[in-house]
C-alpha positions as CSV (number, residue, x, y, z in Angstrom):
1,X,78.3,89.8,156.0
2,X,81.2,88.2,154.3
3,X,78.9,87.0,151.4
4,X,77.8,90.5,150.9
5,X,81.4,91.8,150.7
6,X,82.4,89.1,148.2
7,X,79.3,90.0,146.1
8,X,80.3,93.6,146.2
9,X,83.9,92.8,145.2
10,X,82.8,90.8,142.3
11,X,80.4,93.6,141.2
12,X,83.3,96.1,141.3
13,X,85.5,93.9,139.3
14,X,82.8,93.2,136.7
15,X,82.3,96.9,136.3
16,X,86.1,97.6,135.9
17,X,86.3,94.8,133.3
18,X,83.4,96.0,131.3
19,X,84.9,99.5,131.4
20,X,88.2,98.3,130.1
21,X,86.5,96.3,127.2
22,X,84.5,99.4,126.2
23,X,87.7,101.5,126.2
24,X,89.4,99.0,124.1
25,X,86.6,98.6,121.6
26,X,86.5,102.4,121.3
27,X,90.2,102.8,120.6
28,X,91.6,103.1,117.0
29,X,93.2,99.8,115.9
30,X,93.0,100.1,112.1
31,X,95.9,101.4,110.0
32,X,95.5,103.8,107.0
33,X,94.6,102.5,103.5
34,X,97.5,103.0,101.0
35,X,96.5,103.8,97.4
36,X,99.0,103.0,94.6
37,X,98.7,104.3,91.0
38,X,98.2,101.6,88.4
39,X,100.7,103.0,85.8
40,X,103.9,101.1,85.1
41,X,107.1,102.3,86.7
42,X,110.7,101.4,86.1
43,X,113.2,101.8,89.1
44,X,116.9,102.1,88.2
45,X,119.0,100.5,90.9
46,X,120.9,103.0,93.1
47,X,118.7,106.0,92.2
48,X,116.5,108.0,94.6
49,X,113.6,105.9,95.8
50,X,111.5,109.0,96.5
51,X,110.5,108.9,92.9
52,X,108.6,105.7,93.7
53,X,106.3,107.8,96.0
54,X,104.9,109.9,93.1
55,X,101.1,109.5,93.3
56,X,101.0,107.2,96.3
57,X,98.5,108.4,99.0
58,X,97.2,107.1,102.3
59,X,93.9,107.7,104.1
60,X,93.0,106.9,107.6
61,X,89.2,106.6,108.8
62,X,89.9,108.9,111.9
63,X,92.9,111.0,110.9
64,X,91.9,111.5,107.1
65,X,94.8,112.2,104.7
66,X,98.1,110.8,106.1
67,X,99.9,110.7,102.8
68,X,102.9,112.6,104.5
69,X,103.6,109.5,106.6
70,X,104.1,107.2,103.6
71,X,107.6,105.9,103.3
72,X,109.4,103.2,101.3
73,X,110.6,100.4,103.6
74,X,112.5,98.5,101.1
75,X,113.0,97.8,97.3
76,X,113.5,94.0,96.7
77,X,114.9,92.9,93.4
78,X,113.5,89.5,92.2
79,X,116.1,86.8,91.3
80,X,116.4,87.6,87.6
81,X,116.8,91.4,88.2
82,X,113.8,92.3,85.9
83,X,111.3,93.3,88.5
84,X,111.4,94.4,92.1
85,X,108.9,94.6,94.9
86,X,108.5,98.0,96.6
87,X,107.2,97.9,100.1
88,X,105.3,101.1,101.3
89,X,104.5,101.9,104.9
90,X,102.1,104.4,106.4
91,X,100.9,105.0,109.9
92,X,98.1,107.1,111.6
93,X,98.3,109.2,114.9
94,X,98.0,106.0,117.0
95,X,100.9,104.5,115.3
96,X,98.8,101.9,113.5
97,X,100.9,100.7,110.6
98,X,99.8,99.5,107.2
99,X,102.1,98.1,104.4
100,X,101.4,97.5,100.7
101,X,103.6,95.9,98.1
102,X,103.9,97.2,94.6
103,X,105.6,95.3,91.6
104,X,107.8,97.6,89.4
105,X,110.2,97.0,86.6
106,X,113.8,97.0,87.7
107,X,117.1,97.6,85.9
108,X,120.6,98.6,86.5
109,X,120.9,100.2,83.2
110,X,119.8,103.9,83.3
111,X,120.0,104.3,79.5
112,X,117.6,101.4,79.0
113,X,115.1,102.9,81.6
114,X,115.1,106.2,79.7
115,X,114.5,104.5,76.4
116,X,111.6,102.4,77.8
117,X,110.0,105.6,79.3
118,X,110.3,107.4,75.9
119,X,108.5,104.5,74.1
120,X,111.4,102.4,73.1
121,X,110.6,101.3,69.6
122,X,112.5,102.8,66.6
123,X,110.3,104.5,64.2
124,X,107.6,105.9,66.6
125,X,106.5,109.4,65.8
126,X,106.4,112.4,68.0
127,X,103.4,114.9,68.2
128,X,104.6,116.7,65.0
129,X,104.7,113.6,63.0
130,X,108.5,113.4,62.8
131,X,110.1,110.0,63.2
132,X,111.5,109.5,66.7
133,X,115.3,109.1,67.0
134,X,116.8,105.6,66.9
135,X,117.5,105.6,70.6
136,X,118.2,101.8,70.6
137,X,121.0,102.3,68.1
138,X,122.3,105.3,70.0
139,X,122.4,103.2,73.2
140,X,124.4,100.6,71.4
141,X,126.8,103.1,70.1
142,X,127.2,104.7,73.5
143,X,127.9,101.3,75.0
144,X,130.5,100.4,72.4
145,X,132.2,103.8,73.1
146,X,132.1,103.2,76.7
147,X,133.7,99.8,76.3
148,X,136.6,101.2,74.3
149,X,137.4,103.9,76.9
150,X,137.4,104.1,80.7
151,X,134.5,103.0,82.8
152,X,131.6,105.4,83.1
153,X,132.1,107.9,85.9
154,X,129.4,107.6,88.7
155,X,130.6,110.2,91.1
156,X,133.3,112.8,91.3
157,X,136.5,111.0,91.5
158,X,134.8,107.6,91.1
159,X,133.8,105.2,88.3
160,X,132.1,101.9,88.0
161,X,134.1,98.9,87.0
162,X,131.3,97.3,84.7
163,X,132.7,93.9,84.3
164,X,133.6,93.6,88.0
165,X,130.2,95.0,89.1
166,X,128.5,92.3,86.9
167,X,130.4,89.5,88.4
168,X,130.0,90.8,91.9
169,X,126.3,91.2,91.4
170,X,125.9,87.7,90.1
171,X,127.9,86.3,93.0
172,X,125.8,88.2,95.5
173,X,122.6,86.9,93.9
174,X,123.8,83.5,94.0
175,X,124.7,83.8,97.8
176,X,121.2,85.3,98.4
177,X,119.5,82.4,96.6
178,X,121.2,80.0,98.9
179,X,120.0,81.7,102.1
180,X,117.4,80.3,104.3
181,X,114.0,82.0,104.1
182,X,114.3,83.7,107.4
183,X,117.8,85.2,106.8
184,X,118.3,88.9,106.0
185,X,119.1,89.9,102.4
186,X,121.8,92.6,101.7
187,X,122.3,94.4,98.4
188,X,124.9,96.9,97.2
189,X,124.5,99.6,94.7
190,X,127.8,98.6,93.2
191,X,130.1,95.6,93.6
192,X,133.2,97.1,92.0
193,X,134.3,100.7,91.9
194,X,137.4,102.7,91.1
195,X,138.2,105.9,92.9
196,X,140.9,108.5,92.4
197,X,143.7,108.8,94.9
198,X,142.5,111.2,97.7
199,X,138.9,111.1,96.8
200,X,136.2,110.9,99.5
201,X,134.9,107.5,100.2
202,X,131.7,106.6,102.2
203,X,131.4,102.9,102.8
204,X,127.8,102.9,103.9
205,X,126.7,104.8,100.8
206,X,127.1,101.6,98.7
207,X,124.3,99.8,100.8
208,X,121.3,99.7,98.5
209,X,118.9,97.8,100.5
210,X,118.5,95.3,103.5
211,X,115.3,93.1,103.9
212,X,114.2,90.5,106.5
213,X,111.1,88.6,107.3
214,X,110.8,90.4,110.6
215,X,113.2,93.2,111.2
216,X,112.7,96.7,109.5
217,X,115.3,98.2,107.2
218,X,116.1,100.9,109.8
219,X,116.9,98.2,112.5
220,X,119.0,96.2,110.1
221,X,120.8,99.3,108.8
222,X,121.9,100.1,112.3
223,X,123.5,96.6,112.7
224,X,125.5,96.6,109.4
225,X,129.0,95.2,109.9
226,X,131.7,96.1,107.3
227,X,135.0,94.2,107.4
228,X,138.1,95.7,105.7
229,X,139.6,99.2,105.2
230,X,140.2,101.4,102.2
231,X,143.1,103.8,102.2
232,X,142.2,106.5,99.6
233,X,145.8,107.8,99.7
234,X,147.4,104.6,98.7
235,X,146.7,103.2,95.2
236,X,145.8,99.5,95.2
237,X,142.8,97.2,95.4
238,X,140.8,96.7,98.5
239,X,138.0,94.3,99.4
240,X,135.1,95.3,101.8
241,X,132.7,92.8,103.1
242,X,129.1,93.8,104.3
243,X,126.8,91.6,106.4
244,X,124.2,92.0,109.1
245,X,122.4,89.8,111.6
246,X,118.7,90.2,112.5
247,X,117.2,90.1,116.0
248,X,116.8,86.3,115.8
249,X,120.5,86.0,115.1
250,X,120.2,84.9,111.5
251,X,123.0,86.1,109.3
252,X,122.6,87.8,105.9
253,X,124.8,87.0,102.7
254,X,128.2,88.5,102.7
255,X,128.2,91.2,99.9
256,X,131.7,92.2,98.7
257,X,132.7,95.6,97.2
258,X,136.0,95.7,95.3
259,X,137.5,99.2,95.5
260,X,140.4,100.2,93.4
261,X,142.3,103.3,94.2
262,X,144.1,104.8,91.1
């Protein structure tokens, strides 16, 4: 009698196990396929990353077109600042996630990006056969004029300190290069900025990107720490320090933003 009960119990367990295996095999475990255009793209630091989504699509075997789920997880500049890796993410209705990386040209000079998009070389002709304008010479003239006067205005009541920004970016890149491979990387849109007395100032708006080998940008963004204060009603120079720790306790570089209230 006991042997019969044991046999029945084993049979029931076997049936349940087989059912679970069949159910698992029948589930959707494959993420969407992300398709990225082949044409060259130049990304200007600090601009809207949604422009990098142009032409990018995602298709899932079961859900079909899931392009509306495609987002940009991060834009990671390389060490010399000429290229960047754009990481795209897409998911299906079962929350299966796919990531794809795209290499793009990268610059902090908006004028240079416009020139490159227009063709760049002096002497090129337009559709009517007329010589193209010497945009390179115009860019040099504009840069010279900019250097003679105040720094270019980047937002209402704010302007970029070009020399300070270059120095701050170089220091930040050096700090990032010295980090262990599993530490987060934190990038700012500017490293030195001047604002008018009484102007609005949003400290988080200067965070350009955060990357990590495990944690997502969204998770890291919620953990950003900023030390220092800026009193926009009191002229002077202020230093803000930005850093973040990932879920494993690894610390990022400390990025400094110099804020001058005029």
